C-alpha positions as CSV (number, residue, x, y, z in Angstrom):
1,X,-20.1,-20.4,-12.9
2,X,-21.0,-16.8,-11.9
3,X,-22.6,-17.9,-8.6
4,X,-19.3,-19.7,-7.7
5,X,-17.4,-16.4,-7.7
6,X,-19.4,-15.2,-4.7
7,X,-19.8,-17.1,-1.5
8,X,-20.6,-16.4,2.2
9,X,-18.7,-17.5,5.3
10,X,-19.8,-16.8,8.9
11,X,-17.4,-15.1,11.3
12,X,-17.3,-18.2,13.4
13,X,-16.2,-20.3,10.4
14,X,-13.7,-17.7,9.4
15,X,-11.5,-18.8,12.4
16,X,-11.5,-22.3,11.0
17,X,-10.6,-20.9,7.6
18,X,-7.7,-19.2,9.3
19,X,-6.4,-22.5,10.6
20,X,-6.7,-24.0,7.1
21,X,-4.8,-21.1,5.5
22,X,-1.7,-22.2,7.4
23,X,-1.3,-24.9,4.7
24,X,-1.0,-22.1,2.1
25,X,1.7,-20.1,3.8
26,X,2.7,-18.1,6.8
27,X,-0.1,-15.8,7.8
28,X,0.4,-12.0,8.3
29,X,-2.5,-9.9,9.5
30,X,-3.1,-6.5,11.0
31,X,-2.2,-6.5,14.7
32,X,-2.7,-3.6,17.1
33,X,0.8,-2.4,18.2
34,X,-0.1,0.8,20.1
35,X,-3.0,3.0,20.9
36,X,-3.0,4.5,17.4
37,X,-1.0,2.0,15.3
38,X,-1.3,-1.4,13.6
39,X,1.2,-3.5,11.8
40,X,1.0,-6.5,9.6
41,X,2.6,-9.2,11.8
42,X,2.8,-13.0,11.7
43,X,-0.1,-14.6,13.5
44,X,-1.0,-18.3,14.2
45,X,-4.7,-17.7,14.4
46,X,-7.0,-14.9,13.1
47,X,-8.1,-14.3,16.7
48,X,-4.8,-12.5,17.1
49,X,-5.7,-10.0,14.3
50,X,-7.7,-6.8,14.6
51,X,-9.8,-6.9,11.4
52,X,-11.6,-3.7,12.3
53,X,-8.4,-1.6,12.0
54,X,-8.3,1.7,10.0
55,X,-4.8,1.4,8.6
56,X,-1.3,0.1,9.4
57,X,1.5,2.5,9.8
58,X,3.8,0.8,7.2
59,X,1.8,-0.4,4.2
60,X,1.9,-4.1,3.0
61,X,4.2,-3.1,0.1
62,X,7.0,-4.0,2.6
63,X,6.4,-7.7,1.7
64,X,7.1,-7.0,-2.0
65,X,9.7,-4.3,-1.9
66,X,11.9,-4.8,1.1
67,X,12.9,-1.6,3.0
68,X,16.5,-2.8,2.7
69,X,18.0,-5.7,0.9
70,X,21.3,-6.9,-0.6
71,X,21.3,-7.3,-4.3
72,X,24.6,-9.0,-4.7
73,X,28.0,-9.4,-3.0
74,X,31.3,-9.0,-4.9
75,X,35.0,-9.9,-4.7
76,X,37.1,-7.5,-6.9
77,X,40.2,-9.7,-6.8
78,X,38.4,-12.8,-8.0
79,X,36.1,-10.7,-10.2
80,X,33.1,-12.6,-8.6
81,X,29.6,-11.2,-8.3
82,X,27.2,-13.4,-6.4
83,X,23.5,-12.5,-6.5
84,X,21.8,-12.9,-3.2
85,X,19.0,-15.5,-3.5
86,X,15.7,-14.2,-2.3
87,X,14.1,-15.9,0.6
88,X,10.5,-16.2,-0.7
89,X,8.5,-18.3,1.6
90,X,4.8,-18.7,0.8
91,X,2.8,-15.9,2.6
92,X,-0.8,-15.1,3.2
93,X,-1.6,-11.4,3.7
94,X,-4.9,-11.4,5.4
95,X,-7.1,-8.3,5.9
96,X,-5.6,-6.0,3.2
97,X,-7.8,-2.9,2.6
98,X,-9.0,-1.8,-0.8
99,X,-6.7,1.2,-0.9
100,X,-3.6,-0.9,-0.2
101,X,-4.6,-3.5,-2.8
102,X,-5.0,-0.7,-5.4
103,X,-1.6,0.7,-4.3
104,X,-0.1,-2.8,-5.0
105,X,-1.7,-2.8,-8.4
106,X,0.2,0.4,-9.3
107,X,3.5,-1.0,-7.9
108,X,2.9,-4.0,-10.1
109,X,2.7,-1.8,-13.1
110,X,6.0,-0.2,-12.1
111,X,7.9,-3.3,-11.1
112,X,6.4,-5.9,-13.5
113,X,5.8,-4.0,-16.8
114,X,8.6,-2.9,-19.2
115,X,11.4,-4.1,-17.0
116,X,10.4,-6.9,-14.6
117,X,11.8,-6.8,-11.1
118,X,12.4,-10.5,-10.3
119,X,12.2,-9.9,-6.5
120,X,8.8,-8.3,-6.8
121,X,7.6,-10.9,-9.3
122,X,8.6,-13.9,-7.2
123,X,7.2,-12.4,-4.0
124,X,3.9,-11.6,-5.5
125,X,3.7,-15.1,-7.0
126,X,4.3,-16.6,-3.6
127,X,1.8,-14.4,-1.8
128,X,-1.9,-15.0,-1.3
129,X,-3.7,-11.7,-0.7
130,X,-7.1,-11.7,1.1
131,X,-8.7,-8.3,1.3
132,X,-11.3,-7.1,3.7
133,X,-13.7,-4.1,3.8
134,X,-13.1,-1.2,6.2
135,X,-14.8,1.7,7.8
136,X,-13.2,5.1,7.1
137,X,-11.9,7.5,9.8
138,X,-11.2,11.2,9.6
139,X,-8.1,10.8,7.4
140,X,-9.6,8.5,4.8
141,X,-10.5,9.9,1.4
142,X,-10.2,6.8,-0.9
143,X,-13.7,7.4,-2.1
144,X,-12.5,10.5,-3.8
145,X,-9.6,8.7,-5.5
146,X,-11.8,5.8,-6.6
147,X,-9.7,3.3,-4.6
148,X,-12.2,2.5,-1.9
149,X,-13.2,-0.7,-3.8
150,X,-10.8,-3.3,-5.2
151,X,-11.7,-5.0,-8.4
152,X,-8.4,-6.9,-8.9
153,X,-5.1,-7.7,-7.3
154,X,-6.4,-10.1,-4.7
155,X,-7.3,-13.8,-4.3
156,X,-10.3,-13.4,-2.1
157,X,-12.1,-10.3,-0.7
158,X,-14.3,-10.3,2.4
159,X,-17.1,-7.8,2.8
160,X,-18.4,-7.5,6.4
161,X,-22.2,-7.9,6.4
162,X,-22.9,-8.4,10.1
163,X,-22.3,-11.9,11.5
164,X,-20.9,-13.1,8.2
165,X,-18.7,-12.1,5.2
166,X,-19.7,-12.0,1.6
167,X,-16.7,-13.3,-0.3
168,X,-15.6,-12.3,-3.8
169,X,-13.1,-14.3,-5.8
170,X,-10.4,-12.3,-7.5
171,X,-8.1,-14.9,-9.1
172,X,-7.7,-18.5,-10.1
173,X,-5.6,-19.1,-7.0
174,X,-8.4,-17.7,-4.9
175,X,-11.0,-19.8,-6.6
176,X,-8.9,-22.9,-6.0
177,X,-8.5,-22.0,-2.4
178,X,-12.2,-21.6,-2.0
179,X,-12.9,-24.9,-3.7
180,X,-10.3,-26.6,-1.5
181,X,-12.2,-25.5,1.7
182,X,-15.7,-25.5,0.1
183,X,-17.3,-27.0,3.3
184,X,-16.7,-23.6,5.1
185,X,-18.6,-21.6,2.5
186,X,-22.1,-21.5,1.2
187,X,-24.0,-19.9,-1.7
188,X,-25.2,-16.2,-1.6
189,X,-28.8,-15.7,-0.7
190,X,-31.1,-12.8,-1.3
191,X,-30.7,-11.9,2.4
192,X,-27.0,-11.8,2.0
193,X,-27.2,-9.6,-1.0
194,X,-29.6,-7.2,0.8
195,X,-27.1,-7.0,3.8
196,X,-24.3,-6.4,1.3
197,X,-26.2,-3.5,-0.3
198,X,-26.9,-2.0,3.1
199,X,-23.3,-2.3,4.3
200,X,-21.9,-0.7,1.1
201,X,-24.4,2.2,1.4
202,X,-23.5,2.8,5.0
203,X,-19.8,2.6,4.3
204,X,-20.0,5.1,1.5
205,X,-22.0,7.5,3.6
206,X,-19.5,7.4,6.4
207,X,-16.7,9.3,4.6
208,X,-16.1,12.6,6.2
209,X,-13.1,13.8,4.1
210,X,-13.3,14.3,0.4
211,X,-11.2,15.8,-2.4
212,X,-12.5,16.8,-5.9
213,X,-10.1,15.1,-8.3
214,X,-11.4,16.4,-11.6
215,X,-8.8,18.7,-13.3
216,X,-6.5,18.5,-10.3
217,X,-3.4,17.5,-12.3
218,X,-3.8,20.6,-14.5
219,X,-4.3,22.8,-11.5
220,X,-1.1,21.5,-10.0
221,X,0.8,22.2,-13.2
222,X,-0.4,25.8,-13.2
223,X,0.4,26.2,-9.5
224,X,4.1,25.7,-9.9
225,X,4.9,29.1,-8.4
226,X,2.1,29.2,-5.9
227,X,3.0,30.6,-2.4
228,X,1.3,27.5,-1.0
229,X,4.5,25.6,-1.4
230,X,6.5,28.1,0.8
231,X,3.6,28.2,3.3
232,X,3.7,24.4,3.9
233,X,7.5,24.1,3.2
234,X,8.1,26.2,6.3
235,X,6.2,23.7,8.4
236,X,7.7,20.6,6.8
237,X,10.5,18.9,8.8
238,X,11.7,17.0,5.6
239,X,11.9,13.9,7.7
240,X,10.6,11.6,4.9
241,X,7.9,10.0,7.1
242,X,5.3,10.7,4.4
243,X,7.3,8.6,1.9
244,X,8.0,5.9,4.4
245,X,4.3,5.3,5.1
246,X,3.0,5.9,1.6
247,X,1.8,2.7,-0.1
248,X,2.6,4.0,-3.5
249,X,6.0,5.6,-3.1
250,X,8.5,3.5,-5.0
251,X,11.8,5.4,-5.0
252,X,14.8,3.5,-3.8
253,X,18.5,4.2,-3.5
254,X,21.3,1.8,-4.6
255,X,24.7,1.9,-2.7
256,X,27.8,-0.1,-2.6
257,X,29.3,-0.9,0.8
258,X,33.0,-2.0,0.6
259,X,34.6,-4.0,3.4
260,X,37.7,-2.8,5.3
261,X,39.9,-5.0,3.1
262,X,38.8,-2.8,0.1
263,X,38.3,-5.9,-1.9
264,X,34.9,-7.4,-1.0
265,X,31.6,-5.9,-0.3
266,X,27.9,-5.8,-1.3
267,X,25.4,-3.7,-3.2
268,X,22.2,-2.8,-1.4
269,X,19.0,-1.1,-2.3
270,X,16.7,0.5,0.2
271,X,13.6,2.8,0.3
272,X,14.5,6.4,-0.3
273,X,12.6,9.7,0.2
274,X,12.2,12.6,-2.2
275,X,11.7,14.8,0.9
276,X,15.4,14.3,2.0
277,X,17.7,17.1,0.9
278,X,20.3,14.7,-0.6
279,X,17.7,13.2,-2.9
280,X,18.1,16.1,-5.4
281,X,21.9,16.3,-5.0
282,X,23.9,15.6,-8.1
283,X,27.6,15.6,-9.2
284,X,29.3,19.0,-8.7
285,X,27.3,19.7,-5.5
286,X,24.2,21.1,-7.3
287,X,20.8,20.3,-5.8
288,X,17.9,20.7,-8.1
289,X,15.4,20.6,-5.1
290,X,17.4,22.4,-2.5
291,X,14.5,23.8,-0.4
292,X,11.7,22.1,1.6
293,X,9.1,24.0,-0.5
294,X,10.6,22.5,-3.7
295,X,10.6,19.0,-2.3
296,X,7.1,19.3,-1.0
297,X,5.9,20.6,-4.4
298,X,7.6,17.7,-6.1
299,X,6.0,15.1,-3.8
300,X,2.5,16.5,-4.0
301,X,2.8,16.7,-7.8
302,X,4.0,13.1,-7.9
303,X,1.0,11.9,-5.9
304,X,-1.3,13.9,-8.2
305,X,0.2,12.3,-11.3
306,X,-1.7,10.0,-13.7
307,X,1.4,8.8,-15.6
308,X,0.6,5.2,-14.9
309,X,-3.0,5.8,-16.1
310,X,-4.2,5.7,-12.5
311,X,-3.9,8.2,-9.6
312,X,-0.7,7.9,-7.6
313,X,-2.6,8.6,-4.4
314,X,-5.0,6.0,-3.0
315,X,-6.5,8.2,-0.2
316,X,-5.3,6.1,2.7
317,X,-4.6,9.1,4.8
318,X,-1.3,7.8,6.1
319,X,0.8,10.8,5.2
320,X,-1.5,13.1,7.1
321,X,-2.1,10.8,10.0
322,X,1.6,10.2,10.7
323,X,3.1,13.6,9.7
324,X,4.9,14.9,12.9
325,X,4.4,18.5,11.6
326,X,0.6,18.0,11.3
327,X,0.6,18.8,7.5
328,X,-2.7,17.7,5.9
329,X,-2.2,16.5,2.3
330,X,-5.8,17.0,1.4
331,X,-5.8,20.5,2.8
332,X,-2.9,21.4,0.5
333,X,-4.8,20.2,-2.6
334,X,-8.0,21.9,-1.5
335,X,-6.0,25.2,-1.4
336,X,-4.6,24.4,-4.8
337,X,-8.1,24.0,-6.1
338,X,-9.3,27.2,-4.3
339,X,-11.8,25.3,-2.3
340,X,-10.5,26.7,1.0
341,X,-8.4,29.9,1.8
């Protein structure tokens, strides 16, 4: 049975597998959208995808937590509240990186444990996740956060080992999918295993950015009044881009929108940013995070938190790569640690 959890598929046969996956659901894969950006978009064939990408700008969490959605509509006169049915077509997310899979695992803890969010639950149930290995660039530090390897949270995972992929099975759904298309896969040989070892060794050696995580949360706690927050707060535009691109940010806002008749309307929830000034605004006009330094400190401390028994940062590098002010998240934490001046 153990051997059946690992298979090999050639890159040529992968295209055939892509055609077969259309029976499972609509396929979304990383597509190059500009010189520096990729996005998960609908594809008909895997030849349209760029499987050697570094990161997408918006993480795949968008498929599970919609950036904006109507929760229910209401009619005050009739005292009617109609919940909006979710449109949950079967999806295949192909080419998800380990850091993003680990980010989704944390979101699952938030949205599925204690109080289950039915939207997240239904969408995850209807989604087949196929991960793929990646090569880090100058922004990646997922090796430091321990999220450069995915152990769960996917159906199948592909490791690039040259002209073929070593395939790991991560769920019963993935196992059944592999069995259904068994003719495209073969057993792992000693040569495949050797190539996998070499590929992993090369991947791990290619990281250029690192962050020592040991004791970091305590150092953040003791650096509450550090001048570092003012230093970077002066640079920060408080635009919220870091929250928008973060695969682990999960804050959302809920608002009611009333029609001009003052009788009907709808309640919506949408992604929200702790870097926006109004995020800390409460009744009476008081703002408990009025300055950019305070908001930046809050966000960095949130990412350094272990309150879900796992780091809240997966080291994807998006916040640094897409910050219009050029603020480097790792640089801030290295200063907190005293590793750099």
